[in-house]
C-alpha positions, 0 to 999 in steps of 0.5 A: 643282120636278120640273117645272123640273128636267125642263124643264132636261133637255129637248133644246132647251136643249142646244147644237147637237151635244150629246146629251141625258142620259137623264131621271133619276127625280125624286122629292121627299122626303115630309113623313113621311120623316125621315133616320136622322141625329141633329141633333148628328151632322149639325151635327158632320159638316157643320161640317167644311165651311168656309163664308164668312160674310155679313150680310144686311141690309134697309132700314128701312121697312114700319113699322120705324124701323131697318134689319134684318140677320142673320149668315148662313153659308148664302149662295151664287151660284145662276145667271149668267143671270139673275144670282141668289143664294140664302141660307137662313134659319131659319123661326123667325128674327125678322129674316126677316119684316122682310126679307120685307116690305122685298122687297129685301136686301144680302148683305155678305161679311165680311172676316177682321177682322169676327168681332165684327161677325158676332157682333153680327148673330148675337144675337137681339133686339140693336140690331145696327146700334149703332156699325156704319158703313154706307151705302145700297146703290145700288138697294135702299137696304139697309145696305152695311156698311163694311169688307166684301170684297164686297156684293150688292144684291138683290130677293127673287125667290122663297122656297122651303121647305126643312125648318126653313129657307126658301131665299131666292132673290135677283135681283142688281141691283148688286154690287161689291167693296171690298178684293180683297186682304183675306182672308175670314171663314170659319166651320169646326167652330163657330168663325171661322178 
């Protein structure tokens, strides 16, 4: 990770006439280092940051007879060149291994009216696709849920560890919007707003 950051800071990546910044001292947190912040306080304070809500899906396959999906609020764009996105998933997720085996996924950006849909995908072990309308994303074949604001069809590009979560980076293969006038589903302080 440090090597990638140092490569980025090298002068050959800068436009002509831009002076390079001094190299910062880079260091990763050691496994034995723990932040002096309790989990409840962490959750309470970070809950002040409103996030959009997505459902990440993968097609059936790899021995599975039905598609996989889970609700995810830790999604973001990552890079324009190449086009990359990222989401975080708990290491204990029972859905993540199915997505990992598929090697592809579709991020469905939920609209304000899709709170119940989100709750259905947040339940562990439930039949998440029962009664849910979807079609196949054009490249991966992952479920593209009906009524969403946008969708992003991806191939798994990299997976990194991040504490009790995994950071999944996806290469964007196709994307689109449905209803650009609709409001997004937001999550703030433990509830939808």
